[in-house]
MARVO-450653 format. One record per residue (C-alpha): residue number from 1; residue in three letters; x, y, z negated. Coordinates in Angstrom, 1 decimal. Example, Ala and Ser with C-alpha at 12.3 -4.5 7.8 and 13.67 -1.06 7.14 Angstrom:
 pos code     xx     yy     zz
   1  Ala   12.3   -4.5   -7.8
   2  Ser   13.7   -1.1   -7.1
END
This chain:
 pos code     xx     yy     zz
   1  Met  -26.1    6.8  -38.9
   2  Gly  -27.2    4.3  -41.5
   3  Leu  -28.5    0.9  -42.4
   4  Tyr  -31.5   -0.6  -40.7
   5  Cys  -31.2   -4.2  -41.9
   6  Pro  -29.3   -6.3  -40.8
   7  Asn  -27.8   -3.6  -38.6
   8  Leu  -25.9   -0.3  -38.8
   9  Val  -27.5    2.2  -36.5
  10  Ala  -26.3    5.3  -34.8
  11  Ile  -28.8    7.7  -33.1
  12  Phe  -27.3   10.2  -30.7
  13  Phe  -28.7   13.5  -29.6
  14  Asp  -27.6   16.2  -27.2
  15  Lys  -27.0   19.8  -28.2
  16  Gln  -30.6   20.7  -27.6
  17  Gly  -31.8   18.0  -30.1
  18  Asn  -33.0   15.6  -27.5
  19  Leu  -32.6   11.9  -28.1
  20  Leu  -29.9   10.4  -25.9
  21  His  -29.5    6.8  -27.0
  22  Val  -29.2    4.4  -29.9
  23  Gln  -26.4    2.0  -30.8
  24  Gln  -26.6   -0.9  -33.2
  25  Arg  -24.0   -3.0  -35.0
  26  Val  -24.9   -6.2  -36.7
  27  Leu  -23.7   -6.6  -40.2
  28  Arg  -22.7  -10.2  -39.9
  29  Phe  -22.8  -11.0  -43.6
  30  Met  -26.4   -9.8  -43.7
  31  Ala  -27.5  -11.7  -40.7
  32  Glu  -25.8  -14.8  -42.0
  33  Glu  -27.3  -14.5  -45.4
  34  Ala  -30.8  -13.9  -43.8
  35  Glu  -30.3  -17.1  -41.8
  36  Arg  -29.6  -19.0  -45.0
  37  Gly  -32.6  -17.5  -46.7
  38  Val  -30.5  -15.4  -49.1
  39  Gly  -31.7  -11.9  -49.8
  40  Ser  -29.3   -9.0  -49.2
  41  Ser  -29.2   -5.8  -51.0
  42  Ile  -29.2   -2.3  -49.4
  43  Tyr  -26.6   -1.4  -52.0
  44  Asp  -24.2   -4.2  -51.1
  45  Glu  -20.6   -2.9  -51.5
  46  Arg  -19.7   -4.4  -48.0
  47  Ile  -21.9   -1.9  -46.2
  48  Glu  -20.1    1.3  -46.8
  49  Pro  -16.7    0.3  -45.4
  50  Glu  -18.4   -0.9  -42.2
  51  Leu  -20.3    2.3  -41.8
  52  Leu  -17.1    4.4  -42.6
  53  Ser  -15.1    2.4  -40.1
  54  Trp  -17.7    2.9  -37.3
  55  Gln  -17.9    6.7  -38.1
  56  Glu  -14.2    7.0  -37.8
  57  Glu  -14.2    5.1  -34.5
  58  Leu  -16.8    7.4  -33.1
  59  Gly  -15.0   10.5  -34.5
  60  Phe  -18.2   11.4  -36.6
  61  Gln  -18.2   14.8  -38.1
  62  Pro  -21.0   15.5  -40.7
  63  Ser  -22.9   18.6  -39.9
  64  Thr  -26.5   19.9  -39.8
  65  Ile  -28.3   19.4  -36.6
  66  Ser  -31.8   20.3  -35.3
  67  Ile  -33.6   17.6  -33.4
  68  His  -37.0   17.0  -31.6
  69  Lys  -39.6   14.5  -32.6
  70  Phe  -38.5   10.9  -31.6
  71  Phe  -39.2    7.3  -32.4
  72  Val  -36.9    4.3  -31.6
  73  Met  -36.6    0.6  -32.4
  74  Glu  -40.4    0.0  -32.9
  75  Glu  -41.6   -3.6  -32.9
  76  Arg  -44.7   -5.6  -33.4
  77  Gly  -47.2   -3.1  -32.1
  78  Ser  -46.6   -0.5  -35.0
  79  Gln  -46.6    2.4  -32.6
  80  Gln  -49.5    4.2  -34.1
  81  Glu  -48.8    7.4  -36.0
  82  Ser  -51.7    6.4  -38.4
  83  Ala  -49.9    3.2  -39.3
  84  Trp  -49.3    2.9  -43.1
  85  Gln  -46.1    0.9  -42.4
  86  Arg  -44.1    1.2  -39.2
  87  Asp  -41.1   -0.5  -37.8
  88  Gly  -38.5    1.7  -36.3
  89  Ile  -36.8    5.1  -37.0
  90  Gly  -38.2    8.4  -36.1
  91  Ile  -39.9   11.6  -36.8
  92  Val  -43.6   12.3  -36.9
  93  Asp  -45.5   15.6  -37.7
  94  Tyr  -47.6   14.4  -40.6
  95  Pro  -48.0   11.6  -43.1
  96  Ala  -49.8    8.5  -41.9
  97  Phe  -52.9    9.3  -44.0
  98  Tyr  -53.2   12.7  -42.1
  99  His  -53.0   10.9  -38.8
 100  Asp  -55.6    8.3  -39.8
 101  Val  -58.1   10.9  -41.1
 102  Leu  -57.6   13.0  -37.9
 103  Ala  -58.1    9.9  -35.7
 104  His  -61.1    8.4  -37.7
 105  Pro  -62.8   11.3  -39.5
 106  Glu  -66.0    9.3  -39.8
 107  Gln  -64.3    6.8  -42.1
 108  Tyr  -63.4    9.4  -44.7
 109  Thr  -65.2   11.7  -47.1
 110  Glu  -65.8   15.4  -46.4
 111  Glu  -63.4   16.1  -49.2
 112  Asp  -60.6   13.9  -47.6
 113  Arg  -61.3   15.7  -44.3
 114  Glu  -61.0   19.1  -45.9
 115  Asp  -57.9   18.2  -47.8
 116  Val  -56.1   17.0  -44.7
 117  Gln  -57.1   20.1  -42.8
 118  Cys  -55.7   22.3  -45.6
 119  Gly  -52.7   20.1  -46.0
 120  Lys  -52.1   20.1  -42.3
 121  Leu  -52.1   23.9  -42.2
 122  Gln  -49.6   23.9  -45.1
 123  Trp  -47.3   21.4  -43.4
 124  Asp  -47.3   23.4  -40.2
 125  Arg  -46.7   26.7  -42.0
 126  Glu  -43.8   25.3  -44.0
 127  Gly  -42.3   23.3  -41.1
 128  Gln  -42.6   19.9  -43.0
 129  Phe  -42.2   16.6  -41.2
 130  Val  -41.9   12.8  -41.9
 131  Leu  -38.9   10.6  -41.2
 132  Trp  -39.6    6.9  -40.9
 133  Trp  -36.6    4.8  -41.7
 134  Gly  -37.7    1.6  -43.4
 135  Asn  -40.0    3.9  -45.5
 136  Cys  -41.7    7.3  -44.9
 137  Tyr  -39.7   10.2  -46.2
 138  Trp  -41.3   13.7  -46.4
 139  Phe  -39.0   16.6  -45.6
 140  Asp  -39.3   20.3  -45.9
 141  Ser  -38.2   22.7  -43.1
 142  Ser  -34.6   22.9  -44.7
 143  Gly  -34.2   19.2  -44.2
 144  Glu  -34.5   18.4  -47.9
 145  Cys  -36.3   15.2  -48.8
 146  Val  -39.3   16.1  -51.1
 147  Ala  -41.1   12.8  -51.4
 148  Ser  -41.0    9.2  -50.2
END
């Protein structure tokens, strides 16, 4: 669960880690401010009470889960894993640069291609992955964010 402006989003998975569904709740104050051309902050103090209230309503219990690769809420044709910016929320295997080099090797130097091949092997060996949620976040196999 979290913020995906101007909404709060909850993503549900089954016990096997498969995506079930997504629910959204509009943060009215953010939507209204956006309509008036007023910028909102992701650190706005009004967000947390809304999120906590929804978590309580759902009976949310924090715990570690294992999930499969997924992608939801994509818009504007940003559905390519090689996209440098993507709409939506989801998990992909590698950073966008890796996907782009693998998809278009002729556009990159031999050094770039070798770096990506070595990096890809390391990512696979270490179980790393990328979470897209308004930005790309690199995670290690323990679920710790190591870069963004």
